[in-house]
C-alpha positions in Angstrom: -26.2 1.8 12.5 -26.3 0.5 8.9 -25.0 -2.8 7.5 -23.7 -3.4 4.0 -27.0 -5.0 3.2 -28.7 -1.7 4.2 -26.4 0.3 2.0 -27.0 -2.1 -1.0 -30.7 -1.7 -0.6 -30.4 2.1 -0.5 -28.4 1.9 -3.8 -31.0 -0.4 -5.3 -34.0 1.7 -4.2 -32.3 4.8 -5.6 -32.6 3.5 -9.2 -33.1 7.0 -10.7 -29.8 8.0 -9.2 -28.0 5.0 -10.3 -26.3 5.4 -13.7 -26.8 1.9 -15.1 -23.9 0.6 -17.2 -25.6 -1.4 -19.9 -22.3 -3.0 -21.0 -21.6 -6.6 -20.1 -18.6 -5.3 -18.2 -20.9 -3.7 -15.7 -23.7 -6.2 -15.2 -25.8 -5.5 -12.1 -29.2 -7.2 -12.4 -30.3 -5.8 -9.0 -30.7 -2.3 -10.4 -34.2 -1.8 -11.9 -36.7 0.9 -12.5 -34.8 3.0 -15.0 -36.3 4.0 -18.3 -32.8 4.6 -19.7 -31.7 2.5 -22.6 -28.3 4.2 -23.2 -25.6 5.5 -20.9 -23.7 8.6 -22.2 -20.5 9.0 -20.2 -19.0 12.5 -20.4 -15.4 12.8 -19.2 -15.4 15.7 -16.6 -11.8 15.2 -15.4 -9.8 18.4 -15.2 -8.3 18.0 -18.7 -11.6 17.5 -20.5 -13.4 20.1 -18.3 -10.8 22.6 -19.5 -11.6 21.5 -23.0 -15.3 22.3 -22.6 -16.8 18.9 -21.6 -19.4 20.6 -19.2 -20.6 22.7 -22.1 -20.9 19.6 -24.2 -23.0 17.9 -21.5 -25.3 20.9 -21.4 -25.7 20.8 -25.2 -26.6 17.1 -25.1 -29.3 17.9 -22.4 -30.6 20.7 -24.5 -30.9 18.6 -27.7 -32.3 15.5 -25.9 -35.0 17.6 -24.3 -35.9 19.1 -27.6 -36.3 15.6 -29.0 -38.2 14.5 -25.9 -35.9 11.5 -25.2 -33.9 12.8 -22.2 -35.4 10.1 -19.9 -34.0 7.4 -22.3 -30.4 8.6 -22.0 -28.4 8.5 -18.7 -25.9 11.4 -18.9 -23.1 10.7 -16.5 -20.3 13.1 -15.5 -17.3 10.8 -14.9 -13.7 11.3 -13.8 -10.7 11.1 -16.1 -11.0 8.4 -18.8 -7.3 8.6 -19.6 -6.5 9.8 -23.1 -6.1 13.5 -22.3 -4.8 14.5 -25.7 -8.1 13.3 -27.3 -10.3 15.5 -25.1 -13.1 16.2 -24.7 -14.0 12.6 -24.9 -17.3 10.7 -24.4 -18.4 7.1 -24.3 -21.7 5.5 -25.2 -23.0 2.3 -23.7 -24.0 -0.5 -24.2 -21.9 -0.6 -27.4 -18.9 1.0 -25.8 -18.3 3.5 -28.6 -15.6 6.1 -27.8 -15.7 9.5 -29.3 -12.7 11.9 -29.2 -12.3 15.6 -29.6 -16.0 16.2 -29.6 -17.0 19.7 -30.5 -20.3 21.6 -29.8 -21.3 21.3 -33.5 -20.9 17.5 -33.3 -23.5 17.0 -30.6 -26.6 17.2 -32.9 -25.0 14.5 -35.2 -24.2 12.2 -32.4 -27.8 12.4 -31.0 -29.5 12.0 -34.3 -27.2 9.4 -35.9 -26.2 7.3 -32.8 -28.5 7.8 -29.9 -31.7 7.9 -32.0 -30.7 6.1 -35.2 -28.3 3.6 -33.7 -25.5 4.4 -36.2 -22.2 5.6 -34.6 -20.5 8.6 -36.1 -17.3 7.0 -37.5 -15.4 10.3 -38.1 -15.4 11.0 -34.4 -14.3 7.5 -33.3 -10.8 6.6 -32.3 -8.9 4.8 -35.0 -6.4 1.9 -35.4 -4.3 2.2 -38.5 -7.0 4.4 -40.1 -9.9 2.1 -39.3 -12.5 3.4 -36.8 -12.6 1.3 -33.6 -16.1 0.2 -32.6 -15.4 -0.6 -28.9 -13.2 1.4 -26.6 -11.5 -1.7 -25.3 -10.0 -2.3 -28.8 -8.4 1.1 -29.0 -4.6 0.7 -29.0 -4.3 3.2 -26.1 -6.4 0.8 -23.9 -5.4 -2.6 -25.1 -2.3 -3.0 -23.0 -3.9 -1.5 -19.9 -5.2 -3.4 -16.8 -7.2 -1.2 -14.5 -7.0 -1.8 -10.8 -6.6 1.6 -9.1 -8.4 3.2 -12.0 -10.9 0.3 -12.3 -14.0 2.6 -12.2 -12.4 6.0 -12.8 -14.1 7.3 -15.9 -17.0 4.9 -15.7 -18.9 5.9 -12.6 -20.3 9.2 -11.3 -17.7 10.3 -8.7 -20.3 12.2 -6.6 -22.7 9.2 -6.2 -22.1 7.0 -3.2 -25.1 5.0 -4.3 -23.4 4.2 -7.6 -20.1 3.2 -5.8 -22.0 0.9 -3.5 -24.0 -0.6 -6.3 -20.8 -1.7 -8.1 -19.3 -3.4 -5.0 -18.1 -0.4 -3.1 -17.5 -0.8 0.7 -18.1 -4.6 0.3 -14.4 -5.3 0.9 -14.5 -3.2 4.1 -17.7 -5.0 5.2 -16.2 -8.4 4.7 -13.0 -7.4 6.6 -14.9 -6.0 9.6 -17.0 -9.1 9.8 -14.5 -11.9 9.0 -10.9 -10.7 9.4 -8.7 -9.7 12.2 -6.2 -6.9 12.0 -3.4 -9.4 11.5 -5.2 -11.3 8.8 -5.9 -8.1 6.9 -2.3 -7.1 7.0 -1.3 -10.6 5.9 -3.5 -10.3 2.7 -1.7 -7.0 1.8 1.6 -8.6 2.3 0.7 -11.6 0.2 -0.5 -9.3 -2.6 3.0 -7.9 -2.9 1.7 -4.3 -3.1 4.5 -1.7 -2.7 4.0 2.0 -2.1 3.1 3.7 -5.3 4.4 7.1 -4.3 8.2 6.8 -4.1 10.8 4.1 -3.5 8.3 1.2 -3.3 8.4 0.1 0.3 6.2 -3.0 0.9 2.8 -1.7 2.0 2.0 -4.7 4.3 5.2 -4.2 6.2 4.5 -0.5 6.7 1.0 -1.3 8.0 2.5 -3.9 10.4 4.9 -1.4 11.8 2.1 1.0 12.7 -0.1 -1.9 14.0 2.8 -2.9 16.3 3.5 0.6 17.7 2.6 0.8 21.4 1.1 4.3 21.6 -2.4 5.5 20.7 -4.1 7.3 19.1 -2.9 6.3 15.7 -3.4 8.1 12.4 -3.6 7.5 8.7 -2.6 10.1 6.2 -3.4 10.0 2.5 -0.7 11.9 0.6 -2.3 13.6 -2.3 0.2 16.4 -2.6 3.1 15.1 -4.7 4.2 18.0 -6.8 5.1 16.3 -10.1 3.1 14.2 -12.6 2.2 12.1 -9.6 -0.1 14.9 -8.5 -2.0 14.6 -11.8 -2.6 10.9 -11.0 -3.6 11.6 -7.4 -5.9 14.4 -8.5 -7.5 12.3 -11.2 -8.2 9.4 -8.8 -9.7 11.7 -6.2 -11.8 13.5 -8.8 -12.9 10.3 -10.5 -13.4 7.7 -7.7 -13.1 9.3 -4.3 -14.9 6.6 -2.4 -12.4 3.9 -3.6 -9.6 5.9 -1.8 -11.7 6.4 1.3 -12.5 2.7 1.5 -8.8 1.9 1.1 -8.0 4.3 3.9 -10.6 2.8 6.2 -9.2 -0.7 5.6 -5.8 0.6 6.4 -7.1 2.3 9.5 -8.8 -0.9 10.8 -5.7 -3.0 10.1 -3.4 -0.6 12.0 -5.7 0.5 14.8 -6.0 4.1 13.6 -9.0 6.2 14.7 -8.5 9.3 12.5 -7.5 10.0 9.0 -6.4 13.0 7.0 -6.4 13.7 3.3 -3.5 16.1 2.5 -4.4 17.7 -0.9 -2.8 20.7 -2.6 -5.1 23.7 -2.7 -4.6 24.1 -6.4 -6.9 21.1 -7.0 -10.3 22.5 -6.0 -12.3 19.8 -7.9 -10.5 17.0 -6.1 -11.1 18.7 -2.7 -14.8 19.3 -3.6 -15.3 15.7 -4.5 -13.5 14.2 -1.5 -15.4 16.5 0.9 -18.7 15.4 -0.8 -17.7 11.7 -0.5 -16.8 12.2 3.2 -20.1 13.9 3.8 -22.1 11.1 2.1 -20.2 8.5 4.1 -21.2 10.2 7.4 -24.8 10.4 6.2 -24.7 6.6 5.7 -23.0 5.8 9.0 -19.7 4.9 7.3 -17.6 7.6 9.0 -17.8 9.7 12.1 -16.7 9.9 15.7 -18.8 7.5 17.8 -20.2 5.7 14.7 -20.0 1.9 14.8 -19.2 1.3 11.2 -21.2 -1.5 9.4 -22.3 -3.1 12.7 -18.7 -3.5 14.0 -16.8 -1.9 16.9 -14.6 0.0 14.4 -14.8 3.8 14.6 -13.0 6.2 12.2 -13.3 9.7 11.0 -11.6 11.7 8.2 -10.6 15.3 7.8 -9.2 17.2 4.7 -6.1 19.4 5.1 -4.9 21.5 2.1 -1.3 22.2 1.3 0.4 25.1 -0.5 1.8 22.9 -3.3 5.3 22.5 -2.0 7.1 19.6 -3.8 9.0 18.7 -0.6 5.7 17.9 1.1 5.6 14.7 -1.0 8.1 13.5 1.6 6.2 12.1 4.5 7.9 13.9 7.4 7.5 17.3 5.6 3.9 16.4 4.9 3.3 15.6 8.6 4.8 19.0 9.6 2.4 20.7 7.2 -0.6 18.8 8.5 0.4 20.0 12.0 0.3 23.6 10.8 4.0 24.0 10.7 6.4 24.8 7.8 6.7 21.8 5.5 10.2 20.6 6.2 11.5 17.1 6.5 12.9 15.7 9.8 15.7 13.1 10.3 14.7 9.4 10.3 14.6 7.5 12.7 12.2 7.9 14.3 10.0 6.9 11.4 6.4 8.1 11.2 5.2 4.5 12.0 6.6 5.1 15.5 6.5 8.8 15.9 4.6 10.8 13.3 1.7 13.1 13.5 1.7 14.8 16.9 4.4 12.3 17.8 1.9 9.4 17.5 2.2 6.3 15.2 1.2 7.4 11.7 0.7 5.5 8.5 1.4 7.6 5.3 0.2 6.1 2.0 -0.3 7.9 -1.3 -3.6 7.9 -3.2 -2.8 5.2 -5.7 -1.6 2.8 -3.0 -4.9 3.1 -1.1 -6.9 2.9 -4.3 -5.5 -0.6 -4.9 -6.7 -1.9 -1.6 -10.4 -2.5 -2.2 -9.8 -4.5 -5.4 -7.1 -6.6 -3.8 -9.6 -7.7 -1.1 -12.4 -8.2 -3.6 -10.4 -10.2 -6.1 -7.8 -11.7 -3.8 -4.1 -11.2 -3.1 -3.2 -14.0 -5.4 -5.0 -12.4 -8.3 -3.0 -9.1 -7.8 0.3 -10.9 -7.2 -0.1 -12.8 -10.5 0.5 -9.6 -12.4 4.0 -8.0 -12.6 7.4 -9.3 -11.9 9.0 -11.3 -9.1 9.5 -8.2 -6.9 7.1 -5.7 -8.4 3.5 -7.0 -8.3 0.3 -5.7 -9.7 -0.1 -2.6 -11.9 1.2 1.0 -12.0 -0.5 4.2 -13.0 1.6 6.5 -15.1 1.2 10.0 -16.4 2.4 9.6 -20.0 3.4 12.8 -21.7 5.9 14.3 -24.1 6.6 13.9 -27.8 4.2 11.0 -28.3 0.9 10.5 -30.0 -1.2 9.5 -27.0 -0.7 11.4 -23.8 -2.7 10.9 -20.6 -3.3 8.6 -17.6 -2.6 4.9 -18.1 -2.5 1.9 -15.9 -0.4 -1.1 -17.0 1.0 -4.3 -15.4 4.4 -4.1 -13.9 6.9 -5.7 -16.2 5.7 -4.0 -19.3 8.6 -2.8 -21.5 9.5 0.8 -22.2 8.9 -0.1 -25.9 5.4 -1.3 -25.3 4.6 1.8 -23.1 5.9 4.3 -25.7 5.0 2.7 -29.0 1.8 0.6 -28.2 0.2 2.5 -25.4 1.7 5.9 -26.3 1.3 5.5 -30.1 5.0 6.3 -30.9 6.9 9.5 -31.5 5.0 12.3 -33.3 6.2 14.7 -36.0 8.3 12.3 -38.0 11.1 12.3 -35.4 13.0 9.5 -33.6 12.8 8.5 -30.0 15.8 9.8 -28.0 15.1 9.5 -24.3 12.5 9.0 -21.6 12.5 10.4 -18.1 10.8 8.2 -15.5 9.9 9.1 -11.9 9.0 12.8 -12.1 11.3 15.9 -12.0 14.0 14.0 -10.1 13.8 10.8 -12.2 16.6 9.7 -14.5 16.7 9.5 -18.3 16.9 6.3 -20.2 17.7 5.8 -23.9 17.1 3.7 -27.0 19.3 0.9 -25.5 16.7 0.6 -22.7 13.6 0.1 -24.8 13.4 -3.6 -24.0 13.9 -3.0 -20.2 10.9 -4.1 -18.2 9.4 -1.5 -15.9 9.8 -2.4 -12.2 11.4 -0.8 -9.2 14.7 -2.6 -9.3 15.2 -2.4 -13.1 14.7 1.3 -13.2 16.8 2.1 -10.1 19.7 -0.1 -11.5 19.8 2.0 -14.6 19.7 5.4 -13.0 15.9 6.1 -13.2 13.2 5.4 -10.7 9.5 4.5 -10.5 8.7 7.5 -8.3 5.1 8.5 -8.5 4.9 7.5 -12.2 5.8 10.4 -14.4 6.9 9.4 -17.9 8.2 12.1 -20.2 9.1 10.9 -23.7 11.6 13.0 -25.7 12.3 13.1 -29.4 15.7 13.6 -31.1 15.3 17.4 -31.0 15.9 17.6 -27.3 19.2 18.7 -25.8 19.9 16.5 -22.9 22.2 19.0 -21.2 19.3 21.5 -21.3 16.9 18.8 -20.1 19.0 18.1 -17.1 19.4 21.8 -16.4 15.6 22.3 -16.6 14.7 19.6 -14.1 17.5 20.6 -11.7 16.2 24.2 -11.8 12.8 22.8 -10.6 14.3 20.8 -7.8 16.5 23.6 -6.7 13.5 26.0 -6.5 11.5 23.4 -4.6 14.2 22.6 -2.0 13.1 23.6 1.5 16.6 24.7 2.3 16.9 22.9 5.5 20.0 20.8 4.7 23.2 22.1 3.1 23.8 19.3 0.5 20.4 20.1 -1.1 20.3 23.8 -0.6 23.9 24.6 -1.6 24.8 21.5 -3.7 22.0 21.8 -6.1 22.7 25.4 -6.7 26.4 24.6 -7.4 25.3 21.9 -9.9 22.9 24.3 -11.6 25.6 27.0 -12.0 27.9 24.5 -13.6 25.2 23.4 -16.1 24.4 27.0 -16.8 28.1 27.6 -17.5 28.2 24.7 -19.9 25.1 25.7 -21.8 26.4 29.3 -22.1 29.6 28.0 -23.8 32.0 28.5 -20.9 32.3 24.9 -19.8 35.5 22.9 -19.1 36.1 19.2 -19.2 36.6 19.1 -15.5 33.0 20.3 -15.0 31.7 16.9 -15.9 33.7 15.2 -13.1 32.7 18.0 -10.7 29.0 17.4 -11.5 29.3 13.7 -10.9 31.1 14.2 -7.6 28.5 16.7 -6.4 25.6 14.6 -7.5 26.8 11.5 -5.6 27.6 13.6 -2.5 24.1 15.2 -2.6 22.4 11.8 -3.0 24.3 10.3 -0.1 24.0 13.1 2.4 20.7 15.0 1.8 18.1 14.8 4.5 15.1 13.7 2.5 14.0 12.1 -0.8 14.0 15.4 -2.7 17.7 15.9 -2.3 18.5 12.2 -2.5 17.0 12.0 -6.0 17.4 15.5 -7.4 20.8 14.8 -9.1 19.3 11.9 -11.1 18.6 13.9 -14.3 22.1 15.2 -14.4 23.9 11.9 -13.5 21.8 9.8 -15.9 22.3 12.2 -18.8 26.1 12.3 -18.2 26.0 8.5 -18.1 24.1 8.0 -21.4 24.7 11.3 -23.2 28.3 12.3 -22.3 29.0 13.1 -26.0 26.4 15.9 -25.8 28.1 17.4 -22.8 31.5 17.2 -24.6 30.1 18.9 -27.7 28.9 21.8 -25.5 32.3 22.0 -23.7 34.9 21.2 -26.4 33.1 22.3 -29.6 31.1 25.1 -28.0 28.1 23.7 -29.9 24.7 22.4 -29.0 24.0 19.6 -31.5 20.3 19.9 -31.2 20.3 23.7 -31.6 18.5 24.3 -28.3 21.0 26.3 -26.2 20.9 29.8 -27.6 24.4 30.9 -26.7 25.8 27.9 -28.6 24.1 28.6 -31.9 23.8 31.4 -34.5 21.5 32.6 -37.3 22.7 33.1 -40.9 21.3 34.3 -44.1 21.7 32.0 -47.1 22.7 34.4 -49.9 21.4 32.2 -52.7 17.9 32.1 -51.2 17.6 35.7 -49.9 15.3 37.8 -52.2 16.0 41.0 -50.4 12.5 41.6 -49.2 13.7 43.2 -45.9 11.0 41.5 -43.8 13.7 40.1 -41.4 15.2 43.6 -40.9 11.8 45.1 -40.2 11.0 42.5 -37.5 14.4 42.5 -35.8 14.0 44.0 -32.3 17.7 45.0 -32.0 18.2 46.2 -35.6 21.1 43.8 -36.2 20.0 42.9 -39.8 21.1 45.1 -42.7 21.3 44.9 -46.5 19.4 45.7 -49.7 17.7 43.9 -52.5 20.9 44.0 -54.5 23.4 43.2 -51.8 21.3 40.8 -49.8 20.9 40.8 -46.1 23.4 39.9 -43.3 23.1 39.5 -39.5 25.5 41.2 -37.2 26.4 38.4 -34.8 27.7 40.7 -32.1 24.2 42.3 -31.7 21.9 39.3 -32.5 19.8 38.2 -29.5 18.7 35.0 -31.2 15.0 35.7 -30.8 14.1 33.8 -34.0 11.7 36.5 -35.4 13.7 36.6 -38.6 13.2 32.9 -39.3 9.5 33.2 -38.5 8.9 36.0 -41.1 11.3 34.8 -43.9 9.0 33.3 -46.5 11.8 32.0 -48.8 13.3 30.2 -45.8 16.6 32.0 -46.4 17.6 32.2 -42.7 18.8 29.1 -40.9 19.7 28.2 -37.3 23.2 26.7 -37.1 24.8 24.9 -34.2 28.0 26.4 -32.7 29.3 29.8 -31.9 29.8 32.0 -35.0 33.3 32.8 -36.0 32.8 36.5 -35.4 31.9 35.8 -31.7 35.0 33.7 -31.1 37.3 36.7 -31.8 
């Protein structure tokens, strides 16, 4: 049986394993005995790994060995650092230099100039208005961020329990087991104002209290890491980058609720997340932090954890469907009540929290409920992790205080719209989130504000769209996803979404009628009110919100038979500009259906009755004599 003091001593004595952060942000005077003078952090999250970061690490090792200075440089494989579009990324401490899009041929220069010569390579550094940024904290992408759940993700070695303990890991759990009752622990969570980060934002402390108050035993805790939208990217990144934080959060939840067993439910498509959480569980057991019959940290608390993999069904983000899948059944939701807090896994009281919710818990107890509650708005406290993507300069994983405006998120953190285009819309909350517009840029992001305007917090997906997006097509795209992911158990979702999709398809094909808009609204409201689970209850959001804010685009498709943004193929046509055509015949040669004819003298024309609108002709026309026009061609209206 080990105490927290024993674990801290193990971490201290394992100095060669501890990757000492030299920065003042990571002071730890207890760690000694390392010859390293520099920490080289290599992002090995899924995004950077796919960009070649592991090969970069190997190249650094090779060159440092050749220069006989490998012992002077701690090379650390970290989890996701956040700015995925800049990958592969690395950071150098103690100066905090951040390098982006590092290529194999850049490694020698970084070693020679920076690690040996002390002069950072400015051309590889992130910039602010064209000026290289010396410290990563001053990069615009990071300036507005406040890391809580992601506090150490990207800064520590995710497979080192010694490193996690050295930087305060499991100290919150130790303090709770020694000094706090179950009721006092729950009260701290309530005072923090933490709400569930995976869906509608139910107060976490209240949820824990319901499970604690349930009569039956045994009780269970499930960590939901299988949300099948951008939320899954966040869950995956946290498990890959800081698995012990989530385990500690789960253990605190288990103690508070009286649970004796926990489950991580992770989609099988994320092997790195599974590998790292299994490694973390194994290391916990070796150090008497988990295991049946183990008295954890000198207390009477016993807890064990298993990992169950899912098949990636979107509906298993809903807690009752998830529970069915953990039990080995088909992942389908069940009616509530009874709620899982009363009758969940194997009909026993069960707490279901998602990864981000649990990742907040250790920091809340280390820094205090008041500290966490001081951030955010009146009803939405703390921070929120978002997967920021779309037509913006900076895409990736961000964590910002609740109450930040959409404008700050898109233009300051996200770096604004790329390609010289204007902002048009942003979808929040994943595939079933609603779309907001320019008029909402000053809206503060919290649960109530987003819901009131037809969007939602959901699991934190943020998709930014420029002015070249057709919002009717966007609604159709997301509805298609939700329709495919429906489990089919209840009629409103199974049949209603299909009917909505068919109407949208008819509109984008040029066969829509004005009554179709009213029919979509009626169907959407009915499906939201009568579906069994959260998937059906939110799936109409993209359609209802785009009708609400972009009705004119729907009317253009229906009345004018035109797609203003030239996206819906049946509602556009290609034409040859006679004054620009040079008669080279390249368009005719590349046309797969032979619908282009003409000569150098007569110029070329497109037979609209045969054209399949593949766009090959535009791609090969060097004089740019072929254009894409909105609306059905006159020859097709006959």
